[in-house]
VOPAGU-2260 file (C-alpha; in pm, 1 decimal, decimal comma):
REM VOPAGU-2260
SITE   aa  ch    i         X         Y         Z
SITE  MET   A    0       1,6      -7,5     -12,0
SITE  VAL   A    1     282,9     246,9      92,6
SITE  VAL   A    2     466,4     167,3    -229,6
SITE  ALA   A    3     141,1     232,7    -435,7
SITE  LEU   A    4     112,3     586,2    -251,0
SITE  VAL   A    5     477,3     662,2    -325,2
SITE  ILE   A    6     437,4     591,8    -701,7
SITE  ALA   A    7     126,0     818,3    -712,5
SITE  ALA   A    8     322,2    1078,8    -536,9
SITE  LEU   A    9     609,4    1035,6    -772,9
SITE  VAL   A   10     376,3    1106,9   -1076,2
SITE  LEU   A   11     210,7    1426,3    -896,4
SITE  GLY   A   12     560,7    1549,8    -790,1
SITE  SER   A   13     688,6    1510,4   -1148,7
SITE  LEU   A   14     382,5    1702,1   -1287,4
SITE  LEU   A   15     424,8    1986,5   -1044,4
SITE  PHE   A   16     787,2    2019,0   -1124,0
SITE  HIS   A   17     701,8    2052,1   -1476,1
SITE  TRP   A   18     437,3    2308,5   -1445,3
SITE  LEU   A   19     615,9    2516,0   -1184,6
SITE  SER   A   20     967,4    2487,3   -1315,2
SITE  PRO   A   21    1138,8    2806,3   -1420,6
SITE  TRP   A   22    1369,6    2616,7   -1656,4
SITE  TRP   A   23    1216,9    2594,3   -2006,6
SITE  MET   A   24    1326,9    2653,2   -2371,4
SITE  THR   A   25    1454,9    2992,1   -2467,0
SITE  PRO   A   26    1249,8    3188,7   -2712,0
SITE  LEU   A   27    1288,1    3072,3   -3054,8
SITE  ALA   A   28    1502,2    3315,4   -3279,5
SITE  SER   A   29    1537,1    3093,1   -3602,3
SITE  ASN   A   30    1338,4    2910,4   -3850,7
SITE  TRP   A   31    1364,1    2573,9   -3648,5
SITE  GLY   A   32    1023,2    2559,2   -3510,4
SITE  SER   A   33    1007,2    2214,4   -3632,3
SITE  ILE   A   34    1265,6    2099,3   -3394,6
SITE  ASP   A   35    1069,3    2252,0   -3101,3
SITE  ASN   A   36     758,6    2070,1   -3228,9
SITE  ALA   A   37     940,5    1744,0   -3240,8
SITE  LEU   A   38    1048,9    1790,8   -2885,9
SITE  ILE   A   39     705,9    1887,5   -2758,3
SITE  ILE   A   40     543,7    1602,5   -2930,1
SITE  THR   A   41     804,3    1351,2   -2789,4
SITE  MET   A   42     754,6    1510,2   -2430,4
SITE  TRP   A   43     385,1    1473,0   -2445,4
SITE  ILE   A   44     392,9    1118,5   -2564,6
SITE  CYS   A   45     647,3    1033,1   -2289,9
SITE  ALA   A   46     427,4    1214,6   -2031,8
SITE  VAL   A   47     119,8    1008,7   -2117,5
SITE  ALA   A   48     326,5     693,2   -2099,7
SITE  PHE   A   49     491,2     793,1   -1780,2
SITE  ILE   A   50     145,6     889,1   -1612,6
SITE  ALA   A   51     -46,4     591,0   -1737,7
SITE  LEU   A   52     196,9     328,6   -1671,4
SITE  ASN   A   53     297,3     442,8   -1317,8
SITE  LEU   A   54     -60,2     513,4   -1206,7
SITE  PHE   A   55    -165,8     169,9   -1360,1
SITE  MET   A   56     129,7      -1,0   -1154,6
SITE  ALA   A   57      22,7     174,6    -850,9
SITE  TRP   A   58    -335,7      68,8    -898,9
SITE  LEU   A   59    -234,4    -303,5    -947,7
SITE  ILE   A   60     -23,8    -285,6    -629,4
SITE  TRP   A   61    -329,4    -163,0    -427,2
SITE  ARG   A   62    -577,9    -377,9    -603,9
SITE  TYR   A   63    -381,9    -694,4    -592,6
SITE  ARG   A   64    -209,8    -655,5    -254,6
SITE  HIS   A   65    -178,5    -930,8     -22,4
SITE  ARG   A   66    -471,9   -1026,3     179,3
SITE  PRO   A   67    -555,2   -1341,2     399,0
SITE  GLY   A   68    -731,7   -1586,4     196,7
SITE  ASN   A   69    -652,2   -1465,1    -153,9
SITE  ARG   A   70    -438,3   -1660,9    -390,7
SITE  ALA   A   71    -269,6   -1519,7    -717,7
SITE  HIS   A   72    -376,6   -1653,8   -1055,5
SITE  TYR   A   73     -74,6   -1764,7   -1248,0
SITE  GLU   A   74     -84,6   -1662,5   -1618,6
SITE  PRO   A   75     254,8   -1685,8   -1773,4
SITE  GLU   A   76     121,0   -1577,3   -2112,3
SITE  ASN   A   77    -139,5   -1341,1   -2253,4
SITE  SER   A   78    -113,9   -1319,6   -2623,1
SITE  ARG   A   79    -408,2   -1061,4   -2642,8
SITE  LEU   A   80    -250,4    -819,4   -2403,7
SITE  GLU   A   81      92,3    -875,2   -2577,0
SITE  ARG   A   82     -60,1    -771,0   -2904,9
SITE  ARG   A   83    -216,3    -450,7   -2749,6
SITE  LEU   A   84      96,0    -347,5   -2588,5
SITE  THR   A   85     297,1    -412,6   -2903,7
SITE  PHE   A   86      51,8    -198,5   -3103,9
SITE  TRP   A   87      35,4      93,6   -2871,7
SITE  THR   A   88     416,2      81,1   -2815,9
SITE  ALA   A   89     469,7      86,8   -3208,1
SITE  ILE   A   90     213,4     392,5   -3217,7
SITE  GLY   A   91     408,0     587,7   -2967,2
SITE  ILE   A   92     742,6     524,5   -3127,3
SITE  ALA   A   93     630,2     613,4   -3457,7
SITE  GLY   A   94     470,2     940,3   -3319,1
SITE  MET   A   95     796,6    1037,0   -3173,5
SITE  LEU   A   96    1016,6     931,7   -3469,5
SITE  ALA   A   97     806,2    1097,1   -3754,7
SITE  PRO   A   98     827,4    1464,7   -3653,6
SITE  GLY   A   99    1216,2    1414,8   -3588,5
SITE  LEU   A  100    1267,0    1260,1   -3924,6
SITE  ILE   A  101    1077,6    1537,2   -4109,3
SITE  ALA   A  102    1286,7    1793,5   -3904,4
SITE  TRP   A  103    1610,6    1629,7   -3983,7
SITE  ASN   A  104    1505,9    1605,9   -4355,5
SITE  GLN   A  105    1489,5    1986,6   -4349,5
SITE  TYR   A  106    1799,8    2022,2   -4137,9
SITE  VAL   A  107    2032,6    1844,3   -4397,7
SITE  THR   A  108    1873,7    2024,5   -4697,9
SITE  VAL   A  109    2051,5    2352,1   -4719,9
SITE  PRO   A  110    1878,2    2626,9   -4921,9
SITE  ALA   A  111    2070,3    2717,1   -5254,1
SITE  ASP   A  112    2072,9    3086,5   -5164,1
SITE  ALA   A  113    2219,0    3034,7   -4807,5
SITE  ALA   A  114    2536,9    3232,3   -4734,4
SITE  VAL   A  115    2841,7    3057,4   -4595,5
SITE  VAL   A  116    3032,5    3107,3   -4265,0
SITE  GLU   A  117    3292,6    2900,6   -4123,7
SITE  ALA   A  118    3318,2    2846,7   -3757,2
SITE  ASN   A  119    3647,5    2724,8   -3619,1
SITE  GLY   A  120    3655,5    2567,6   -3275,2
SITE  GLU   A  121    3974,4    2506,6   -3053,0
SITE  GLN   A  122    4046,6    2466,8   -2687,2
SITE  TRP   A  123    3871,9    2687,3   -2569,4
SITE  ARG   A  124    3770,7    2975,3   -2809,5
SITE  TRP   A  125    3568,8    3036,1   -3139,6
SITE  SER   A  126    3686,5    3219,0   -3443,1
SITE  PHE   A  127    3516,1    3267,2   -3782,1
SITE  ARG   A  128    3568,4    3301,0   -4159,6
SITE  LEU   A  129    3331,4    3454,2   -4422,9
SITE  PRO   A  130    3374,6    3464,1   -4798,0
SITE  GLY   A  131    3480,2    3791,7   -4967,4
SITE  ARG   A  132    3320,2    3962,6   -5269,8
SITE  ASP   A  133    3362,3    3644,7   -5460,1
SITE  GLY   A  134    3127,2    3463,5   -5218,7
SITE  VAL   A  135    3348,1    3155,6   -5220,5
SITE  LEU   A  136    3559,4    3038,9   -4907,6
SITE  GLY   A  137    3914,4    2952,5   -5014,8
SITE  THR   A  138    4060,2    2599,4   -4945,1
SITE  ALA   A  139    4210,0    2531,5   -4623,8
SITE  GLU   A  140    4380,5    2232,6   -4437,4
SITE  PRO   A  141    4507,7    2162,7   -4104,6
SITE  ALA   A  142    4871,4    2121,5   -4226,6
SITE  ARG   A  143    4888,3    2481,3   -4324,8
SITE  ILE   A  144    4787,8    2630,2   -3967,0
SITE  THR   A  145    5049,8    2848,6   -3827,2
SITE  SER   A  146    5043,3    3155,1   -3592,4
SITE  ASP   A  147    4994,4    3364,6   -3886,8
SITE  ASN   A  148    4754,6    3146,7   -4057,6
SITE  ALA   A  149    4518,5    3037,3   -3786,4
SITE  PHE   A  150    4261,4    2883,5   -4040,0
SITE  GLY   A  151    4509,9    2703,0   -4240,9
SITE  LEU   A  152    4417,0    2867,6   -4581,2
SITE  ASN   A  153    4598,7    2807,8   -4903,2
SITE  PRO   A  154    4798,2    3126,7   -4980,3
SITE  LYS   A  155    4805,3    3027,6   -5345,3
SITE  ASP   A  156    4415,5    2994,1   -5376,8
SITE  PRO   A  157    4288,7    3322,6   -5518,0
SITE  TYR   A  158    3934,8    3237,7   -5365,6
SITE  GLY   A  159    4076,4    3265,9   -5012,6
SITE  ARG   A  160    4268,5    3591,4   -5035,8
SITE  ASP   A  161    3943,8    3803,1   -4994,6
SITE  ASP   A  162    3818,2    3575,8   -4714,4
SITE  LEU   A  163    3722,3    3780,8   -4412,4
SITE  ILE   A  164    3893,4    3649,4   -4086,6
SITE  VAL   A  165    3709,2    3714,9   -3755,1
SITE  ASP   A  166    3965,2    3622,8   -3500,2
SITE  THR   A  167    3742,2    3701,6   -3221,0
SITE  ALA   A  168    3441,7    3521,2   -3074,1
SITE  GLU   A  169    3174,8    3762,9   -3199,4
SITE  LEU   A  170    2994,6    3674,4   -3523,1
SITE  HIS   A  171    2755,5    3898,6   -3698,3
SITE  LEU   A  172    2459,2    3757,3   -3905,9
SITE  PRO   A  173    2177,6    3934,9   -4101,9
SITE  VAL   A  174    1835,2    3876,3   -3996,3
SITE  ASN   A  175    1586,2    3661,7   -4219,3
SITE  ARG   A  176    1872,5    3532,9   -4446,0
SITE  PRO   A  177    1961,4    3163,7   -4459,8
SITE  VAL   A  178    2314,3    3092,1   -4348,8
SITE  LYS   A  179    2513,6    2758,3   -4370,1
SITE  MET   A  180    2760,5    2715,6   -4088,7
SITE  VAL   A  181    3052,9    2520,4   -4184,6
SITE  LEU   A  182    3239,0    2369,5   -3894,5
SITE  ARG   A  183    3590,8    2283,4   -3830,6
SITE  SER   A  184    3790,2    2178,2   -3524,7
SITE  LYS   A  185    4158,6    2214,6   -3465,1
SITE  ASP   A  186    4203,3    1965,7   -3171,5
SITE  VAL   A  187    3920,3    1777,8   -3009,1
SITE  LEU   A  188    3534,5    1736,9   -3035,4
SITE  HIS   A  189    3338,9    2053,5   -2984,5
SITE  ASP   A  190    2982,7    2141,3   -3064,1
SITE  PHE   A  191    2837,4    2483,9   -3195,7
SITE  TYR   A  192    2518,0    2547,4   -3027,6
SITE  VAL   A  193    2305,9    2867,5   -2980,1
SITE  PRO   A  194    2006,9    2783,3   -2770,1
SITE  GLU   A  195    1778,0    3044,8   -2933,7
SITE  PHE   A  196    1857,5    2893,9   -3281,7
SITE  ARG   A  197    1792,7    2526,1   -3156,0
SITE  ALA   A  198    2030,3    2410,5   -3436,0
SITE  LYS   A  199    2363,2    2240,0   -3321,9
SITE  MET   A  200    2609,1    2012,0   -3466,8
SITE  ASP   A  201    2958,1    1849,4   -3360,9
SITE  LEU   A  202    3291,4    1973,2   -3473,6
SITE  VAL   A  203    3491,6    1681,5   -3547,2
SITE  PRO   A  204    3866,5    1708,7   -3616,2
SITE  GLY   A  205    3954,5    1605,4   -3967,4
SITE  ILE   A  206    3599,0    1624,0   -4088,9
SITE  VAL   A  207    3398,8    1925,2   -4210,8
SITE  THR   A  208    3056,9    1932,7   -4069,2
SITE  TYR   A  209    2779,9    2178,7   -4122,6
SITE  LEU   A  210    2434,2    2310,3   -4019,8
SITE  TRP   A  211    2208,8    2577,0   -4147,2
SITE  LEU   A  212    1942,6    2817,9   -4004,5
SITE  THR   A  213    1779,7    3143,1   -4069,8
SITE  PRO   A  214    1783,1    3394,9   -3789,9
SITE  THR   A  215    1444,8    3555,1   -3747,6
SITE  GLN   A  216    1493,0    3775,3   -3438,4
SITE  THR   A  217    1744,1    4042,2   -3403,9
SITE  GLY   A  218    1953,8    4041,4   -3090,0
SITE  THR   A  219    2267,9    3910,6   -2920,3
SITE  TYR   A  220    2290,9    3538,3   -2840,3
SITE  ASP   A  221    2555,8    3324,8   -2667,1
SITE  ILE   A  222    2727,0    3064,5   -2871,7
SITE  LEU   A  223    2808,7    2767,7   -2643,6
SITE  CYS   A  224    3020,4    2450,2   -2684,5
SITE  ALA   A  225    2774,3    2166,4   -2621,6
SITE  GLU   A  226    3050,2    1886,4   -2607,2
SITE  LEU   A  227    3275,8    1827,3   -2309,1
SITE  CYS   A  228    3611,5    1946,9   -2466,7
SITE  GLY   A  229    3829,9    1977,8   -2175,1
SITE  ALA   A  230    3921,2    2161,5   -1842,3
SITE  GLY   A  231    3820,0    2486,7   -2003,0
SITE  HIS   A  232    3491,6    2358,7   -2170,6
SITE  HIS   A  233    3272,7    2599,1   -1939,1
SITE  GLN   A  234    3455,7    2894,1   -2069,1
SITE  MET   A  235    3424,9    2832,6   -2436,2
SITE  ARG   A  236    3177,1    3089,1   -2529,1
SITE  GLY   A  237    3104,6    3335,3   -2793,7
SITE  THR   A  238    2847,1    3569,1   -2916,8
SITE  VAL   A  239    2645,6    3608,1   -3243,2
SITE  VAL   A  240    2485,3    3936,4   -3319,8
SITE  VAL   A  241    2169,9    3920,6   -3553,8
SITE  GLU   A  242    2095,6    4246,9   -3714,4
SITE  ASP   A  243    1969,7    4435,0   -4006,9
SITE  GLU   A  244    2135,0    4426,0   -4335,6
SITE  ALA   A  245    2281,4    4772,5   -4317,7
SITE  SER   A  246    2440,6    4713,9   -3987,3
SITE  TYR   A  247    2552,4    4370,0   -4116,0
SITE  ARG   A  248    2719,8    4522,0   -4410,9
SITE  LYS   A  249    2899,5    4802,1   -4199,9
SITE  TRP   A  250    3050,7    4519,8   -3970,5
SITE  LEU   A  251    3172,7    4326,0   -4277,9
SITE  SER   A  252    3361,1    4630,6   -4396,8
SITE  GLU   A  253    3539,4    4654,0   -4068,6
SITE  GLN   A  254    3681,5    4312,7   -4098,9
SITE  MET   A  255    4026,7    4217,9   -4248,2
SITE  THR   A  256    4084,8    3982,1   -4526,9
SITE  PHE   A  257    4335,5    3694,2   -4542,4
SITE  GLY   A  258    4531,9    3882,4   -4798,4
SITE  GLN   A  259    4552,8    4200,1   -4569,6
SITE  MET   A  260    4652,4    3985,2   -4263,8
SITE  ALA   A  261    4913,9    3816,2   -4482,6
SITE  ALA   A  262    5063,6    4142,7   -4602,8
SITE  GLU   A  263    5076,0    4281,9   -4251,8
SITE  SER   A  264    5266,2    3978,3   -4129,2
SITE  ARG   A  265    5524,9    3995,4   -4408,5
SITE  GLY   A  266    5553,1    4377,8   -4384,4
SITE  GLY   A  267    5653,5    4544,7   -4701,1
SITE  GLY   A  268    5677,1    4221,1   -4904,3
SITE  GLY   A  269    5293,2    4175,2   -4882,3
SITE  THR   A  270    5184,1    4509,5   -5016,8
SITE  ARG   A  271    5125,4    4359,1   -5363,1
SITE  LEU   A  272    4891,0    4097,5   -5222,6
SITE  ALA   A  273    4696,3    4351,4   -5017,6
SITE  ARG   A  274    4635,6    4571,2   -5330,1
SITE  ALA   A  275    4531,4    4282,7   -5522,3
SITE  ASP   A  276    4264,8    4218,5   -5253,3
SITE  ALA   A  277    4148,2    4574,5   -5278,5
SITE  ASP   A  278    4131,7    4591,4   -5648,1
SITE  PRO   A  279    3900,2    4343,7   -5811,4
SITE  SER   A  280    4048,8    4407,8   -6153,4
SITE  LYS   A  281    4345,9    4198,6   -6038,1
SITE  GLY   A  282    4146,3    3887,8   -6086,5
SITE  VAL   A  283    4152,8    3786,5   -5715,8
SITE  GLY   A  284    3778,4    3834,3   -5633,1
SITE  ARG   A  285    3599,1    3633,5   -5896,5
């Protein structure tokens, strides 16, 4: 009898914790409402199963508790009950899987007009790279990473000379424009995650991963690493600023290109490269 009351109290306490809890999803600031929908549907299905099964178990414990003179009926198999359990379990699993599969299909299908931004993770900081006027990111590889070439860009690739290097943890994005985030890691597993965007993806050393999203609300949001990546994992934070097109263009104009950074690092020997980046007639920004 006591066990039945404890189980019933557990169900009631869980419901009260859910209704009264201050911890809930952050306001949505991207196009990924389908991810929220999949999560909410999964939660409701699990909630119904949790409540029904636990209350049923509590009722069974109370209804068939030991009483003098009562003998239990031994029934090792009940095919009718097993068919019902199998059917309703399959319905519940399908109900949880279907919304997630629909959202995943959208998640891996990047719009053709999406802008490209590369996010680079390392212990324990973020940095970013955006294409220049040619709209194409230059090639890069880990073997080329040096103190003067943090992204490992190929200096002979003309498409990389006008790439914008954002060597800080603050990224700006235009509102209501789709963007494909290309993700690379220099050392260990990281995970690019902005809670308000819902979208997240692991950064795997040696592999280029990606996600895409469309920011729908202007504002400043935290970039988190959602993968335990070492002792400084908790401080691996960044900022993404979603703003109007004019403000975004102004921010872009303030960023340095790879060619300009290379010119500065080489001193006077890099002047020609810097001028080529500034002058589209030189054939660099195709």
